[in-house]
C-alpha distance (Angstrom), angle and dihedral (degrees) to the residues before:
residue distance angle dihedral
M1 . . .
K2 3.80 . .
L3 3.78 127.4 .
S4 3.79 85.0 -84.1
R5 3.78 93.5 54.2
R6 3.78 103.9 63.4
K7 3.81 103.6 -23.0
T8 3.74 79.3 -134.1
L9 3.78 102.1 -158.5
A10 3.78 102.5 12.5
L11 3.78 96.3 144.2
I12 3.79 99.2 36.7
G13 3.78 128.1 107.1
G14 3.77 94.6 -11.1
G15 3.80 94.2 178.1
M16 3.79 93.6 49.5
V17 3.79 91.7 47.4
V18 3.79 93.8 51.3
A19 3.79 91.1 46.3
A20 3.78 92.9 49.3
A21 3.78 93.0 47.5
T22 3.79 92.6 46.2
S23 3.78 94.4 49.5
A24 3.79 93.6 47.5
T25 3.79 104.4 36.0
G26 3.78 94.4 135.4
F27 3.78 90.2 50.8
L28 3.80 95.7 47.6
V29 3.80 97.9 48.1
T30 3.82 88.6 62.5
R31 3.79 96.4 53.2
T32 3.80 98.3 113.8
P33 3.86 108.6 114.3
E34 3.80 95.7 -133.2
N35 3.80 95.5 174.8
A36 3.81 92.8 53.7
L37 3.81 91.0 49.1
R38 3.81 96.7 45.4
P39 3.85 94.9 94.5
W40 3.81 87.9 69.8
S41 3.80 92.1 59.6
L42 3.81 92.7 42.1
A43 3.81 94.2 54.6
G44 3.79 110.4 119.5
S45 3.79 96.1 15.3
Y46 3.83 98.6 110.4
N47 3.80 128.3 101.1
D48 3.81 95.3 -148.5
A49 3.83 107.8 81.2
R50 3.79 90.8 -141.4
L51 3.80 94.2 52.9
N52 3.77 89.5 44.5
A53 3.81 91.7 55.2
L54 3.80 92.1 43.4
S55 3.81 91.1 52.0
F56 3.80 87.6 63.4
A57 3.80 95.3 37.6
L58 3.80 93.1 60.3
L59 3.83 88.4 63.1
A60 3.83 90.8 65.8
P61 3.82 121.5 119.3
N62 3.80 116.5 -97.5
P63 3.82 137.6 165.9
H64 3.81 113.8 -70.5
N65 3.81 87.2 -15.9
L66 3.81 89.5 -83.0
Q67 3.84 91.6 149.1
P68 3.82 90.6 -149.1
W69 3.80 97.5 -172.9
Q70 3.79 132.9 112.2
I71 3.79 124.1 -177.6
E72 3.77 131.9 -152.1
M73 3.80 115.4 -162.4
I74 3.81 113.6 -142.5
G75 3.79 123.6 -166.4
D76 3.78 114.9 -44.7
D77 3.81 101.7 -54.6
R78 3.81 109.9 30.5
L79 3.77 140.8 66.6
R80 3.78 139.3 176.4
V81 3.80 126.0 -138.0
F82 3.80 118.8 -148.4
H83 3.78 134.4 -174.1
D84 3.79 108.0 -115.4
E85 3.79 95.9 -135.1
T86 3.79 92.5 -158.8
R87 3.81 85.1 71.4
R88 3.78 106.9 71.9
L89 3.80 140.4 125.7
P90 3.81 99.9 -137.6
E91 3.81 95.8 173.0
T92 3.81 100.5 48.5
D93 3.81 99.6 21.3
P94 3.81 104.5 31.9
F95 3.81 94.6 160.8
D96 3.84 95.3 45.5
R97 3.79 90.4 -119.9
Q98 3.80 94.6 135.9
I99 3.79 92.4 41.5
T100 3.82 89.6 54.4
I101 3.80 90.1 49.5
G102 3.81 87.0 55.5
L103 3.80 89.3 52.4
G104 3.80 88.0 52.4
C105 3.82 88.7 55.4
F106 3.81 88.7 51.6
L107 3.80 93.1 50.9
E108 3.80 94.0 48.2
Q109 3.79 92.6 49.5
M110 3.80 89.8 49.1
V111 3.80 91.1 52.7
L112 3.81 92.3 47.0
A113 3.80 92.2 49.0
A114 3.80 91.1 48.7
G115 3.79 90.7 51.8
A116 3.79 91.3 51.3
D117 3.81 87.4 53.9
G118 3.81 93.5 51.1
Y119 3.80 99.3 -97.8
S120 3.78 133.0 116.9
V121 3.80 120.8 -149.7
D122 3.79 126.5 -141.6
L123 3.79 101.8 -152.2
A124 3.80 121.8 -164.0
L125 3.80 113.2 -172.3
F126 3.81 119.8 -144.3
P127 3.83 92.9 -8.3
D128 3.81 92.3 178.5
G129 3.80 97.2 36.5
P130 3.81 131.6 -93.0
K131 3.82 95.8 -47.0
G132 3.80 96.6 52.9
P133 3.78 133.8 64.0
I134 3.78 119.3 -29.9
A135 3.78 91.5 -129.9
E136 3.78 145.8 -11.4
A137 3.79 116.7 -142.6
K138 3.80 129.4 -163.2
F139 3.80 116.9 -164.4
N140 3.80 118.9 -144.4
K141 3.79 129.3 -176.7
G142 3.77 115.8 -113.7
G143 3.80 105.1 55.6
K144 3.80 122.1 153.8
P145 3.81 123.8 -131.0
D146 3.80 120.4 -111.0
A147 3.81 115.1 -139.8
L148 3.81 90.9 -128.3
A149 3.82 92.2 64.4
V150 3.80 92.8 77.0
H151 3.82 89.7 68.8
I152 3.83 97.1 56.0
L153 3.80 96.6 101.0
D154 3.82 92.7 44.6
R155 3.81 95.6 48.5
R156 3.80 117.2 115.1
S157 3.79 139.4 161.3
C158 3.80 100.1 -122.0
K159 3.81 109.3 -146.9
E160 3.80 95.8 -178.5
P161 3.82 136.9 101.4
Y162 3.79 110.3 -81.0
E163 3.77 127.2 -132.9
A164 3.79 119.7 -91.3
R165 3.78 94.4 -110.6
A166 3.75 129.5 105.8
V167 3.77 126.8 -110.5
P168 3.83 104.0 -108.0
P169 3.82 113.2 -108.8
E170 3.80 92.2 -123.7
L171 3.81 91.7 55.8
A172 3.79 91.7 45.3
D173 3.81 89.5 52.8
E174 3.81 91.5 51.2
L175 3.79 91.6 50.9
R176 3.80 90.9 48.8
L177 3.80 86.7 73.5
I178 3.83 85.3 72.3
A179 3.81 106.9 25.9
D180 3.78 144.9 1.7
I181 3.81 108.7 -85.5
Y182 3.80 122.0 -158.9
T183 3.80 119.8 -161.8
D184 3.82 101.8 147.0
P185 3.83 106.9 119.3
T186 3.80 94.4 -133.9
K187 3.80 93.5 50.8
V188 3.80 91.6 42.7
S189 3.80 90.4 52.8
S190 3.81 90.8 52.2
L191 3.80 91.1 49.1
R192 3.80 91.7 49.5
K193 3.79 89.4 56.2
L194 3.79 92.5 45.2
T195 3.80 94.1 50.5
W196 3.80 92.3 46.4
D197 3.81 94.3 47.8
A198 3.80 91.1 47.5
W199 3.80 93.2 47.4
M200 3.80 89.5 52.4
V201 3.81 90.9 53.3
E202 3.80 90.2 54.7
A203 3.81 92.6 44.5
M204 3.80 95.3 47.3
T205 3.81 97.6 42.7
P206 3.82 102.7 89.0
R207 3.79 99.4 -145.9
T208 3.82 94.8 46.9
M209 3.78 93.4 46.3
Q210 3.79 90.6 46.9
E211 3.79 88.8 54.9
S212 3.80 88.6 62.8
V213 3.80 94.1 41.5
D214 3.79 90.5 53.7
L215 3.81 88.5 56.5
M216 3.82 95.8 50.2
R217 3.80 115.9 115.2
F218 3.81 111.3 -154.4
G219 3.79 115.0 -149.4
K220 3.78 137.4 -25.4
A221 3.81 97.2 -58.1
E222 3.80 94.7 53.2
I223 3.80 92.7 42.7
N224 3.80 93.2 51.1
A225 3.81 91.5 45.5
T226 3.81 94.4 47.3
P227 3.83 109.0 19.4
D228 3.77 97.1 -173.0
G229 3.79 135.5 74.7
I230 3.81 123.9 43.5
D231 3.79 110.2 -24.1
L232 3.79 117.4 -147.1
G233 3.77 102.0 -170.3
G234 3.76 146.4 129.0
P235 3.82 132.7 85.1
F236 3.79 97.0 -71.7
L237 3.78 97.9 49.8
E238 3.78 92.2 41.9
S239 3.81 89.2 53.2
L240 3.80 87.2 55.9
M241 3.79 89.8 50.6
L242 3.79 90.9 50.7
A243 3.79 89.6 51.3
G244 3.81 91.4 49.8
V245 3.81 90.7 -118.8
L246 3.81 97.0 114.3
T247 3.80 112.3 52.8
R248 3.77 136.3 156.4
E249 3.79 90.5 -120.6
D250 3.80 93.4 55.7
Q251 3.79 91.7 51.6
A252 3.82 89.2 63.4
D253 3.83 95.6 42.6
P254 3.84 114.8 87.5
G255 3.80 88.6 -166.2
S256 3.80 94.9 59.1
T257 3.78 122.0 101.5
G258 3.78 90.8 -125.9
F259 3.78 93.4 54.4
K260 3.82 91.8 49.2
E261 3.78 92.3 48.2
G262 3.79 90.1 50.1
I263 3.81 90.0 54.3
K264 3.80 90.8 51.7
I265 3.78 93.0 49.8
Y266 3.80 93.5 45.0
S267 3.80 89.7 51.3
E268 3.81 90.3 53.6
M269 3.78 90.0 50.3
L270 3.79 95.0 49.9
Q271 3.79 92.2 46.4
A272 3.81 91.0 53.4
T273 3.80 92.8 73.0
P274 3.82 122.8 117.6
A275 3.83 99.2 -179.5
Y276 3.79 144.4 9.4
A277 3.80 136.9 -140.7
V278 3.80 121.7 -149.8
I279 3.79 133.0 -172.8
T280 3.79 119.2 -161.1
T281 3.79 133.2 177.3
P282 3.81 130.1 -157.2
T283 3.81 92.3 -122.8
N284 3.80 136.3 11.9
T285 3.79 106.2 -116.8
R286 3.78 129.1 136.0
Q287 3.80 87.0 -103.8
D288 3.82 88.1 56.1
H289 3.80 90.7 51.1
I290 3.80 92.1 52.5
D291 3.80 91.1 45.8
A292 3.82 91.0 49.7
G293 3.79 90.0 52.0
R294 3.78 92.5 49.9
R295 3.79 90.3 50.4
W296 3.81 92.4 46.4
L297 3.79 90.7 52.7
R298 3.80 91.1 50.7
L299 3.81 89.8 47.4
N300 3.81 91.2 51.1
L301 3.81 91.2 50.4
A302 3.81 91.6 45.9
T303 3.79 92.1 51.3
T304 3.80 89.7 48.3
G305 3.78 90.4 53.4
S306 3.81 90.3 49.6
G307 3.79 94.0 51.3
L308 3.81 92.3 -109.4
A309 3.78 129.4 128.7
L310 3.81 126.8 -131.2
H311 3.81 129.7 -164.4
P312 3.82 125.7 176.6
V313 3.81 113.4 -128.3
S314 3.78 99.1 173.9
Q315 3.81 100.1 146.8
A316 3.83 89.9 117.5
L317 3.82 88.7 59.8
Q318 3.80 95.1 56.5
E319 3.79 117.5 115.7
Y320 3.79 110.7 -133.4
P321 3.81 127.5 110.1
E322 3.81 100.2 -102.2
M323 3.81 91.0 53.1
A324 3.82 95.9 49.5
P325 3.85 96.9 101.4
H326 3.80 91.7 53.0
Y327 3.80 92.1 43.0
D328 3.79 88.8 55.1
A329 3.81 91.7 45.8
A330 3.81 91.9 50.5
H331 3.79 91.8 52.3
A332 3.80 93.5 45.2
M333 3.80 89.1 51.5
L334 3.80 101.3 39.2
A335 3.82 105.8 25.8
P336 3.81 105.5 27.9
G337 3.80 91.6 153.2
G338 3.79 93.8 54.5
G339 3.77 136.3 -91.8
T340 3.78 130.6 99.7
V341 3.77 128.4 -70.7
Q342 3.79 103.7 -135.3
M343 3.82 103.1 174.2
L344 3.80 136.4 20.5
G345 3.79 121.0 -176.2
R346 3.78 143.2 173.9
L347 3.80 114.4 -115.5
G348 3.78 129.0 -165.2
Y349 3.77 146.0 87.6
G350 3.78 112.5 -47.0
P351 3.80 140.1 164.8
T352 3.78 125.5 -88.7
V353 3.79 109.4 -90.6
P354 3.84 130.9 -164.0
R355 3.78 126.5 -93.5
T356 3.79 118.8 -93.3
P357 3.83 121.6 -116.2
R358 3.79 118.5 -102.8
W359 3.78 138.4 -170.1
P360 3.81 112.5 -112.2
L361 3.78 116.8 -99.9
K362 3.79 93.1 -110.8
A363 3.81 90.4 60.7
K364 3.80 89.5 60.0
L365 3.80 97.9 49.6
I366 3.80 115.7 98.0
D367 3.80 106.4 -120.4
G368 3.79 85.1 2.3
């Protein structure tokens, strides 16, 4: 969560913020967490085709930026991808459905990057059953590039208000080859309400909100040291931290001014949404979760190539008791004939947003 994500306390303590920024200008202008962003510049710089593909794959979107993948290199042409089970969201994702979708995004980006490098990938999902590796991949020379691969380094999840202009029908039709796209004003209005109501349930349920707070990284030092989770960085937010206005404790306190201001800003963001993208599957198996992630990654790259922004707002799809009414409403609205809604996202024209921190590739290699 950068300044561009929620602008958490943008209207709070203006005098203190200006004073803090003024008195620490030299400090604030160096607030970019270069170490945490270095994996973006290193992508594609490896001689081993597998490492090269993985260096792009680790830039894939994933829930709360947990980066829940581990990789075992095997021989000179294979690898296995595992779910790092220390990286879970037990309160909001108790069945690891969303985490597995994130692993599907990782696998698809790996395959796309390999193709761009002239390699095909034979991918076997759950080769040892549901308790073993997520996938085993064999790299073969002779792969063909996919046009979507050129957008990997530009892809973002844009958590900002979108412009008040419609998604053109021709673009919506192209994206419908990957996902269900909703642009009808009546349906969009209903989805705005659903996403807002569901977000409020997560924010106002102490244990689910605390799950996010525990994953917040405050400022450059924390982000560089632990380049996962929800990053709160940049000159503006760090000036708030210096002034004592932005604290971890306030982020978990619904009575604090900061928390209330965050709700207001998040509401404005969710309301500024002209269209939605939805991915459903006929059933709800681990295979479905991987497939949904692969489709979501392709959708995100396709929207990037079209100049559109995409932002997952899947709180209504989470599977814990307080969310059940909104889960049921989402399925009645988006999958009335049956099946499971796996992903729900805002779609529209948004601003360019910064890259998200990542762990270096070596940190994700087993015995690496």
